[in-house]
N, C-alpha and C positions, 0 to 999 in steps of 0.2 A: 500314594493318593492322587487320584485323577483330577485334574482341574478342568473347569468348565470353560468352553470357548470364550466366555465373556469375562473371565477372570482378568482384572487389571494387571496382574502380574506378567501376562504376556506381553504387554506393551514395553516391558523392560527389555525384551530380547531384541527389540529394534534399536539400532544405534542412535542416540540423540541426535548427532549431526544429520542423520539421514531423515529424521523427523523434521528438523528445521529446513533442510533442502526440499523435502516434499512440500512444506507450507509456502516456500517462495514459488515452486513450480505451479502450485495450485493457484496462487493469486494471478500469476501471469497468464496461466491457460485460461482462467475465468475471463480475464480482460480480452484475451484474443477472441473468445467465442462470443462474448458481448459485441465485439466489433463487426463481427459478420452479420449482425442483425441491425446495424444502425439505419440501414435504408427503410426498414419497417418502423422503427420506433424513434429514431434520431438518437444522436449521442447522449443528450441530456435525459431523454426518456428512457434510455438503456440505463443510465446511472440511477434514475429515480426507481425503476423496476428492481434493480439490484438492492437499493436501500430499503424499499418498502417490504420486499420478502426478507432480506436479511434481518431487519428490525423486528419483523413478526416472528421469526423463528428464534431470534435470540431472547426475545421477551418472554415466549412461550417456554423456553428451556430454563431460563434464569429466574423468571419471576421475581424482579427486584423489590426488595423491601424498602420503600420510600417514606413510610408513614412518619418515622421520627427524624427524617432529614432536616437539617438547619439551613439556613441561608447560604453559608458557604459550599455545602454539598450541592445544592440546587445550582448555584452559579458555576461551580466547577463542571458539572455534567453538562450544562448548556454550553459552556465555552468549549469543552471537548467536542460536543456534537456540532457545533458551528465550524470548527477546524476540519472534522471529519467530513462534513457535508460539502464544504468547499473543496477539500481535496479531491473528492470522488467526482463532483461535477466538473472541476476545471480539468482533471486529467483525462475525463472521458470526451471533453471538448477537444483537448489536445489530440487523442487518438483519432478524431473524426478527420484530421487534415495531415498530419505527420505520423511516420512509422511508430509502432509502439516502443521499439527499442529506443529510437531517440527521444520520445516524450518521457519515458521512465528514467533515462539517463539525466535529463534536464531536471526532472522532478527529485531525483536523488541527490541534488545539489542542495537541497533544503536541509536534510539531516547532516549532510557533510559540512556545511556552513555553520551549523549550530555546534558542532563538534569543534571546529577551528576557532570558534569565538573564544573559548576558554583556554586556548593554548598560548604558551609564551616562549617556546623553545624554537631554535633555528631549524630543527629537523621538521617542525610543524610548518614553518614557511615554505619548505621545500614541497610539502605535500599539497599546501595551498596552491603554490605556483603550478604544480602537476594538474590540479583540478581546473585551474584557471586556462591552462592549455587546452584542456578538454573543452571548456566552454568555447573558447576561441575557434577551435576546430569545428565545433557544431555550428558556430556562428557563419562560418564560411561554407558548411556542407549544403547539399542541394536542398534538403528539407527546409532549412532555417531560411535560406534565400528566397524560397518560393512561397513559404507558408508561414509569414510572421505572425499571423494570429494564433496558429497552433503552438508556436514557440512561446508566445505570450501566456497562453493558457497553461502550459507546462511549468512556466516560472511561477505563476500564481499558485498552481498546485504544490510546487516545492515550498513557497512560503507557508502554505496551509500544513504541509506535512511537518515542518519545523513546528508550527504552532501545535500541532496535534501532539507531538512528542513532549513538548513542555507541559501541556494540559494533561496528558495522559500520567505523566509522573505525579502531577499535583493531585489529580482525582484519586490516583491509587494510593496516596498517602492519607486521604481523609474519608475514603469510601471503601469499605472492606470487600473483598472478592471482586466479582465482575459486574456488580449491580450498576456502578456508575457508567460502564461501557455500555450496557443494555440501554439505559435511559438516553445516552448520548447518541445511539443509533436512531432512536426515535426522533431526536432533534435533528439529527443529519438527514433523515427522511423528510422532515417538515422543511428544511432548507431547499431540498430539490423539487418539491412538489409544484411550487409557483411555476417553475421553468420547464419542468419535464412531464407534468401530469397529462396534459393534452395529447401530446404526441404518443406517450405511452398508452393511454386509453384507446386512441385511434387504432395504433397497432395491434393491440390486444383485440379489440373488436373485429378487425379484419382478419386476424389469425389467432384464435384463443391458444394454439399450441405454444405460443410464445411464452406464456406463463411457465410451462415445463422448461423451456430453454433458460430463462432467466431465473427460475428456481434453482437450476443447476448452476448457474452463474453466481447466485448468491451463496450457495454452499461452498463453491470452488473458491470465491473471493473473500468471503468474510467467515462463515461459520467454521469450516474445516481448517483454514490457517491459524485461526485463534486457537483451536483445540490442539493442534499440532505444536504450535509455538509454546503453549502452556506446558505440554508434556516434555518438550524439548529443553525449556529453561530450568525445569526441576532437576536434570541430570547433566547439565553441561555448563561450562563457564560462560559468563556473558561476553567475554572476549572473543571465543570461538563462534558464538551466535552472531556477534556483530560482524565478523569476518565473513560468515556465510551470507549475512543479509546483503553484503556488498556485492554478491553475485547477482542482484536483483536485475540490473540493466542488461547483463548478458543473457540471463535467462528470458527476459522480456524479448530481446532481440531474437532469440531462439524461437519463442513462442509465435512471434510475428512472421517469421520465416516459414515455420512449419504449417500454422493454421491459415495465414493470411497471404503468403508468398511475398512478404515484404522483405526485400533484400536491401541491406544497408550499403552505402558507398564505402570505399576504402578509408576515406577521411573519416566518416562517422564511426566506423570501427575502431580506428584509432582514438578517437574521442572517448568513446565507451570505454576502452581500456585504461585511459589515463584517469578518468573519473573513478572506475572500479579500484584501481590501484592506490589512488590517493585515498580512498575510503577504507580500503584494507590497512594502509599504512597508519593512518590516524587511529584506527580501532585498536591495532596491536600495540603501538607505543604509548598510547594513553592508558591502556590497561597495565601495561608494564610499570609505568609511573605510579599508578595507584597501589600496586602490590610491592613497590619498592620500599 
């Protein structure tokens, strides 16, 4: 029997870890491409365009059924949207002044700290110490010393990412499917509009082809990763998925180098390695405890 090219069974031929890795590469590549257009639309304008287009695509595809939502569902979706909007705006503000690899490494401290909050074993203290070493090294690196504003924005993005994880779990437990995520994208878009709408519109008026560029950014940074992650999580343990997610800072640094020519200093590379290793360690050992 011949299968059609669109047959979903074909997706099972691609290893799940490769799908997860492709999602990470897609996100960071989209961020690097967006940064190449900061001069035309500004950093927050770029975040706004990404969120507007991403929300439009997601709403058109998902068509969330909200007619019977109760107050907890609406509050959950709004809370998730606020965290998502803040995460996007702050990280793009950070991208404007510090290398993408440094910004994503700092941002990654949000979910790492969230994982460490619930730990009580001595080994977890070692992972925390390793992550702290990475923070200290970033603090004495050239990017942090010269661009404190960018570092502060990345720290704010880290806090929003932690909030996003908490709210995403909550929304997933009270709203079926991805309807909650679709509505939260609309809220995130609304968060960014007051700060980035003017520069975004000015840039589009001056060069309408930017709509195509940021359409690609929205697909790379939002739509495609969500789909790939969903497919990957159906066929792989969450422990393995978490370890692969820990490669985010390294892939961000690589995207910054290839697309933008952003080379990290040796100190920043060591800091990135410390944070990544700490994240992998926390993910692996926490999963082992849960399965024990």
